[in-house]
VOMIKOL-666669 format. One line per 5 residues: number of its first residue (from 1); their letters; for each residue x, y, z of N, C-alpha, C, O. Coordinates in Angstrom, 3 decimals, padded with zeros to 6 digits. Example, Ala and Ser with C-alpha at 12.3 -4.5 7.8 and 13.67 -1.06 7.14 Angstrom:
! VOMIKOL-666669
1> as> 013.190 -005.690 007.800 012.300 -004.500 007.800 013.200 -003.300 007.800 014.236 -003.319 008.465 ~ 012.850 -002.250 007.080 013.670 -001.060 007.140 012.900 000.030 007.870 013.409 001.138 008.039
END
This chain:
! VOMIKOL-666669
1> msdrs> -012.831 -114.706 -045.912 -011.833 -113.675 -045.834 -011.682 -112.968 -047.182 -011.605 -111.740 -047.214 ~ -011.638 -113.695 -048.279 -011.473 -113.084 -049.570 -012.705 -112.279 -049.967 -012.609 -111.404 -050.828 ~ -013.839 -112.547 -049.372 -015.053 -111.791 -049.680 -014.960 -110.367 -049.154 -015.542 -109.447 -049.728 ~ -014.235 -110.190 -048.074 -014.201 -108.892 -047.427 -012.959 -108.070 -047.768 -012.733 -107.035 -047.142 ~ -012.163 -108.486 -048.718 -010.950 -107.732 -049.032 -011.331 -106.408 -049.708 -012.271 -106.341 -050.499
6> lrgmr> -010.586 -105.383 -049.377 -010.830 -104.058 -049.946 -010.090 -103.930 -051.257 -008.951 -104.377 -051.402 ~ -010.753 -103.320 -052.193 -010.096 -103.070 -053.473 -009.869 -101.573 -053.574 -010.800 -100.789 -053.388 ~ -008.658 -101.174 -053.861 -008.330 -099.757 -053.930 -007.981 -099.343 -055.344 -007.887 -100.160 -056.260 ~ -007.796 -098.062 -055.483 -007.369 -097.517 -056.774 -005.932 -097.041 -056.629 -005.436 -096.833 -055.522 ~ -005.286 -096.876 -057.755 -003.936 -096.333 -057.724 -004.003 -094.876 -057.283 -004.895 -094.133 -057.692
11> lgaqs> -003.072 -094.487 -056.463 -003.074 -093.117 -055.960 -002.806 -092.131 -057.085 -001.832 -092.279 -057.824 ~ -003.653 -091.137 -057.219 -003.447 -090.070 -058.178 -003.681 -090.460 -059.621 -003.505 -089.630 -060.513 ~ -004.066 -091.680 -059.876 -004.226 -092.116 -061.253 -005.532 -091.631 -061.857 -005.577 -091.231 -063.020 ~ -006.585 -091.668 -061.071 -007.890 -091.281 -061.588 -008.602 -090.415 -060.569 -008.451 -090.595 -059.360 ~ -009.372 -089.485 -061.071 -010.163 -088.634 -060.195 -011.553 -089.235 -060.067 -012.092 -089.790 -061.025
16> metes> -012.118 -089.121 -058.895 -013.465 -089.637 -058.675 -014.524 -088.593 -059.054 -015.718 -088.891 -059.061 ~ -014.090 -087.391 -059.362 -015.030 -086.340 -059.730 -015.331 -086.397 -061.219 -014.502 -086.833 -062.018 ~ -016.512 -085.957 -061.575 -016.881 -085.903 -062.988 -016.682 -084.485 -063.485 -016.546 -083.557 -062.688 ~ -016.664 -084.313 -064.793 -016.471 -083.000 -065.378 -017.792 -082.294 -065.659 -017.804 -081.259 -066.324 ~ -018.862 -082.814 -065.183 -020.153 -082.165 -065.420 -020.242 -080.891 -064.588 -019.893 -080.884 -063.408
21> gvepa> -020.703 -079.833 -065.202 -020.839 -078.549 -064.515 -019.544 -077.748 -064.479 -019.533 -076.639 -063.945 ~ -018.463 -078.268 -065.024 -017.189 -077.557 -065.030 -017.111 -076.748 -066.317 -017.294 -077.288 -067.408 ~ -016.841 -075.468 -066.189 -016.744 -074.599 -067.358 -015.294 -074.139 -067.504 -014.733 -073.570 -066.568 ~ -014.683 -074.375 -068.661 -013.290 -073.946 -068.834 -013.180 -072.424 -068.869 -014.146 -071.722 -069.165 ~ -012.000 -071.939 -068.564 -011.751 -070.493 -068.577 -011.890 -069.974 -070.009 -011.602 -070.700 -070.960
26> prqrv> -012.332 -068.715 -070.168 -012.463 -068.163 -071.525 -011.091 -068.029 -072.187 -010.117 -067.617 -071.558 ~ -011.041 -068.388 -073.470 -009.783 -068.387 -074.204 -009.936 -067.621 -075.508 -011.038 -067.327 -075.970 ~ -008.776 -067.311 -076.080 -008.752 -066.686 -077.403 -007.648 -067.332 -078.218 -006.586 -067.677 -077.700 ~ -007.921 -067.487 -079.502 -006.942 -068.080 -080.412 -006.289 -066.949 -081.196 -006.968 -066.152 -081.842 ~ -004.957 -066.890 -081.130 -004.204 -065.786 -081.736 -003.371 -066.341 -082.881 -002.803 -067.429 -082.787
31> eyrce> -003.310 -065.571 -083.965 -002.543 -066.002 -085.141 -001.259 -065.194 -085.262 -001.251 -063.970 -085.138 ~ -000.179 -065.919 -085.507 001.122 -065.320 -085.791 001.536 -065.783 -087.180 001.095 -066.832 -087.649 ~ 002.391 -064.992 -087.841 002.852 -065.364 -089.167 004.343 -065.074 -089.301 004.818 -063.999 -088.935 ~ 005.073 -066.061 -089.836 006.511 -065.906 -090.082 006.716 -065.136 -091.383 005.774 -064.937 -092.151 ~ 007.948 -064.706 -091.624 008.264 -063.968 -092.847 008.059 -064.811 -094.097 007.743 -064.280 -095.162
36> dgeqv> 008.241 -066.133 -093.970 008.071 -067.001 -095.131 006.625 -067.444 -095.334 006.345 -068.252 -096.219 ~ 005.690 -066.914 -094.511 004.273 -067.207 -094.678 003.745 -068.304 -093.769 002.544 -068.573 -093.780 ~ 004.596 -068.943 -092.988 004.140 -069.998 -092.077 003.206 -069.405 -091.030 003.518 -068.379 -090.425 ~ 002.057 -070.051 -090.815 001.082 -069.582 -089.826 001.255 -070.360 -088.534 001.483 -071.569 -088.546 ~ 001.144 -069.645 -087.415 001.249 -070.256 -086.093 000.037 -069.801 -085.300 -000.214 -068.602 -085.179
41> fvtfs> -000.725 -070.761 -084.753 -001.889 -070.441 -083.935 -001.599 -070.829 -082.498 -001.159 -071.946 -082.227 ~ -001.847 -069.902 -081.570 -001.586 -070.122 -080.152 -002.839 -069.759 -079.379 -003.479 -068.749 -079.673 ~ -003.196 -070.571 -078.395 -004.366 -070.306 -077.568 -003.913 -069.695 -076.250 -003.068 -070.254 -075.550 ~ -004.489 -068.535 -075.918 -004.186 -067.824 -074.677 -005.465 -067.652 -073.873 -006.568 -067.762 -074.409 ~ -005.308 -067.384 -072.602 -006.434 -066.973 -071.776 -006.915 -065.620 -072.282 -006.127 -064.832 -072.805
46> seaei> -008.204 -065.352 -072.125 -008.722 -064.067 -072.604 -008.170 -062.905 -071.784 -008.220 -061.759 -072.233 ~ -007.649 -063.178 -070.599 -007.090 -062.134 -069.740 -005.591 -061.952 -069.946 -005.005 -061.009 -069.414 ~ -004.960 -062.845 -070.715 -003.505 -062.814 -070.870 -003.065 -061.664 -071.771 -003.790 -061.235 -072.668 ~ -001.847 -061.179 -071.503 -001.241 -060.162 -072.360 -000.605 -060.891 -073.543 000.198 -061.804 -073.354 ~ -000.961 -060.493 -074.744 -000.516 -061.185 -075.944 000.852 -060.645 -076.374 000.984 -059.447 -076.627
51> ppvwv> 001.878 -061.515 -076.460 003.201 -061.048 -076.891 003.205 -060.738 -078.388 002.529 -061.420 -079.159 ~ 003.954 -059.723 -078.808 003.974 -059.362 -080.230 004.774 -060.334 -081.093 004.592 -060.372 -082.310 ~ 005.660 -061.119 -080.477 006.494 -062.066 -081.227 006.375 -063.431 -080.572 006.350 -063.534 -079.345 ~ 006.301 -064.492 -081.393 006.223 -065.856 -080.893 007.203 -066.697 -081.687 007.340 -066.497 -082.893 ~ 007.882 -067.625 -081.049 008.813 -068.513 -081.748 008.055 -069.781 -082.112 007.496 -070.449 -081.242
56> sktgk> 008.040 -070.108 -083.394 007.298 -071.277 -083.862 008.036 -072.560 -083.496 009.163 -072.523 -083.004 ~ 007.386 -073.693 -083.743 007.998 -074.987 -083.452 009.238 -075.227 -084.312 010.133 -075.982 -083.931 ~ 009.280 -074.580 -085.468 010.432 -074.736 -086.358 011.578 -073.808 -085.978 012.642 -073.858 -086.596 ~ 011.373 -072.949 -084.955 012.428 -072.067 -084.469 012.451 -070.704 -085.121 013.338 -069.898 -084.841 ~ 011.477 -070.427 -085.999 011.432 -069.125 -086.664 010.617 -068.143 -085.836 009.714 -068.534 -085.096
61> eallv> 010.949 -066.860 -085.970 010.204 -065.819 -085.275 008.954 -065.479 -086.070 009.011 -065.221 -087.273 ~ 007.819 -065.484 -085.368 006.549 -065.148 -086.013 006.004 -063.883 -085.373 006.069 -063.714 -084.155 ~ 005.464 -062.989 -086.207 004.901 -061.728 -085.720 003.389 -061.843 -085.618 002.759 -062.561 -086.394 ~ 002.819 -061.142 -084.669 001.385 -061.125 -084.445 000.680 -060.539 -085.664 001.045 -059.463 -086.139 ~ -000.325 -061.244 -086.169 -001.094 -060.753 -087.312 -001.965 -059.595 -086.829 -002.590 -059.696 -085.773
66> dgerp> -002.015 -058.522 -087.568 -002.765 -057.306 -087.228 -002.252 -056.658 -085.947 -002.994 -055.946 -085.271 ~ -001.013 -056.897 -085.619 -000.419 -056.295 -084.422 000.686 -055.333 -084.807 001.114 -055.275 -085.960 ~ 001.137 -054.584 -083.820 002.222 -053.639 -084.058 003.556 -054.382 -084.099 003.753 -055.378 -083.403 ~ 004.455 -053.880 -084.920 005.801 -054.450 -084.969 006.537 -054.019 -083.704 006.548 -052.830 -083.384 ~ 007.151 -054.951 -082.977 007.809 -054.597 -081.719 009.015 -053.698 -081.930 009.764 -053.852 -082.895
71> mdane> 009.189 -052.765 -081.015 010.339 -051.867 -081.045 011.367 -052.374 -080.041 011.029 -052.651 -078.890 ~ 012.619 -052.495 -080.472 013.693 -052.944 -079.587 014.402 -051.725 -079.019 015.521 -051.410 -079.423 ~ 013.762 -051.045 -078.093 014.312 -049.816 -077.535 015.487 -050.094 -076.596 016.408 -049.284 -076.497 ~ 015.456 -051.228 -075.913 016.502 -051.504 -074.935 017.707 -052.226 -075.543 018.665 -052.533 -074.834 ~ 017.668 -052.495 -076.836 018.773 -053.192 -077.478 019.909 -052.212 -077.780 019.692 -051.154 -078.371
76> kavrt> 021.112 -052.580 -077.370 022.269 -051.724 -077.601 022.749 -051.855 -079.038 022.589 -052.899 -079.671 ~ 023.335 -050.786 -079.535 023.944 -050.848 -080.858 025.208 -051.702 -080.760 025.929 -051.641 -079.764 ~ 025.465 -052.478 -081.772 026.621 -053.368 -081.764 027.888 -052.551 -081.971 028.004 -051.784 -082.928 ~ 028.830 -052.729 -081.062 030.111 -052.034 -081.175 031.141 -053.030 -081.672 031.297 -054.116 -081.115 ~ 031.832 -052.648 -082.718 032.867 -053.516 -083.264 034.192 -053.256 -082.544 034.320 -052.320 -081.754
81> hwdml> 035.164 -054.105 -082.839 036.499 -053.930 -082.273 037.080 -052.588 -082.708 037.727 -051.900 -081.918 ~ 036.849 -052.224 -083.955 037.353 -050.957 -084.482 036.743 -049.773 -083.733 037.446 -048.810 -083.425 ~ 035.431 -049.835 -083.436 034.777 -048.754 -082.681 035.404 -048.587 -081.297 035.657 -047.468 -080.852 ~ 035.651 -049.703 -080.628 036.239 -049.632 -079.296 037.689 -049.130 -079.360 038.148 -048.429 -078.458 ~ 038.394 -049.490 -080.420 039.763 -049.021 -080.597 039.789 -047.507 -080.804 040.648 -046.815 -080.259
86> lerrs> 038.849 -047.002 -081.589 038.786 -045.560 -081.837 038.386 -044.772 -080.588 038.649 -043.572 -080.507 ~ 037.763 -045.423 -079.628 037.451 -044.755 -078.361 038.720 -044.522 -077.541 038.792 -043.582 -076.750 ~ 039.724 -045.390 -077.738 040.954 -045.285 -076.944 042.076 -044.549 -077.653 042.917 -043.935 -076.997 ~ 042.106 -044.599 -078.995 043.213 -044.018 -079.756 042.677 -043.141 -080.887 041.570 -043.343 -081.386 ~ 043.495 -042.163 -081.275 043.134 -041.335 -082.438 043.732 -041.983 -083.692 044.579 -042.871 -083.592
91> lpele> 043.293 -041.543 -084.853 043.819 -042.097 -086.103 045.322 -041.860 -086.274 046.030 -042.776 -086.693 ~ 045.837 -040.660 -085.963 047.298 -040.487 -086.076 048.080 -041.430 -085.154 049.135 -041.938 -085.534 ~ 047.563 -041.664 -083.942 048.234 -042.595 -083.032 048.229 -044.008 -083.612 049.236 -044.713 -083.551 ~ 047.094 -044.416 -084.174 047.005 -045.756 -084.758 047.930 -045.911 -085.955 048.538 -046.965 -086.137 ~ 048.042 -044.872 -086.769 048.950 -044.928 -087.916 050.400 -045.062 -087.459 051.181 -045.794 -088.068
96> qiled> 050.756 -044.356 -086.389 052.119 -044.434 -085.857 052.396 -045.833 -085.297 053.465 -046.396 -085.536 ~ 051.458 -046.384 -084.569 051.634 -047.737 -084.018 051.779 -048.748 -085.146 052.627 -049.638 -085.073 ~ 050.965 -048.623 -086.187 051.055 -049.531 -087.328 052.427 -049.435 -087.999 053.039 -050.452 -088.326 ~ 052.892 -048.230 -088.197 054.210 -048.037 -088.832 055.319 -048.653 -087.982 056.221 -049.296 -088.518 ~ 055.263 -048.461 -086.645 056.263 -049.045 -085.751 056.255 -050.571 -085.835 057.314 -051.195 -085.911
101> rlnil> 055.059 -051.173 -085.821 054.964 -052.631 -085.869 055.446 -053.168 -087.221 056.090 -054.215 -087.282 ~ 055.134 -052.457 -088.291 055.614 -052.891 -089.606 057.132 -052.832 -089.684 057.757 -053.718 -090.267 ~ 057.731 -051.799 -089.104 059.200 -051.693 -089.084 059.815 -052.856 -088.320 060.818 -053.426 -088.750 ~ 059.219 -053.207 -087.195 059.740 -054.337 -086.408 059.666 -055.620 -087.224 060.618 -056.400 -087.243 ~ 058.538 -055.844 -087.901 058.397 -057.055 -088.722 059.389 -057.069 -089.880 059.951 -058.117 -090.198
106> rerrg> 059.609 -055.932 -090.506 060.558 -055.860 -091.618 061.985 -056.140 -091.146 062.758 -056.789 -091.850 ~ 062.334 -055.645 -089.943 063.667 -055.918 -089.390 063.838 -057.407 -089.128 064.889 -057.974 -089.426 ~ 062.825 -058.036 -088.579 062.915 -059.475 -088.309 063.063 -060.260 -089.604 063.872 -061.184 -089.684 ~ 062.301 -059.905 -090.596 062.404 -060.599 -091.882 063.783 -060.377 -092.515 064.362 -061.278 -093.121 ~ 064.278 -059.175 -092.358 065.623 -058.884 -092.877 066.665 -059.733 -092.188 067.580 -060.219 -092.852
111> errsa> 066.570 -059.933 -090.898 067.521 -060.766 -090.157 067.412 -062.210 -090.593 068.428 -062.899 -090.693 ~ 066.226 -062.679 -090.850 066.041 -064.068 -091.258 066.624 -064.319 -092.648 067.200 -065.377 -092.905 ~ 066.475 -063.359 -093.523 066.986 -063.544 -094.898 068.528 -063.631 -094.913 069.117 -064.426 -095.645 ~ 069.153 -062.786 -094.083 070.622 -062.764 -094.095 071.220 -063.930 -093.335 072.377 -064.277 -093.575 ~ 070.485 -064.544 -092.436 071.046 -065.612 -091.610 071.082 -066.937 -092.286 071.532 -067.919 -091.696
END
């Protein structure tokens, strides 16, 4: 009985095919460089579209060597709180509001001093 036992392999652990005759897809090695001079090499398929910016393992942004600097056309200009305030109020209105609030604060302080 033990002579006829079947011996199996673990499922999915090993392939029964050999790698002979298998040709890998064509690739290209692309170089990126950070502002501090750190070099980053990335391997892409020869058919892939190469991004102009790559984030290195250290978290720094690296630009493509001999490539164009990317344009951020879709990036909005940063609006500050002051910019948004000026969209809603004019300078004379803001000056009047400031004066009113200062008067209120001065009255409160005056009441506290006398009490």
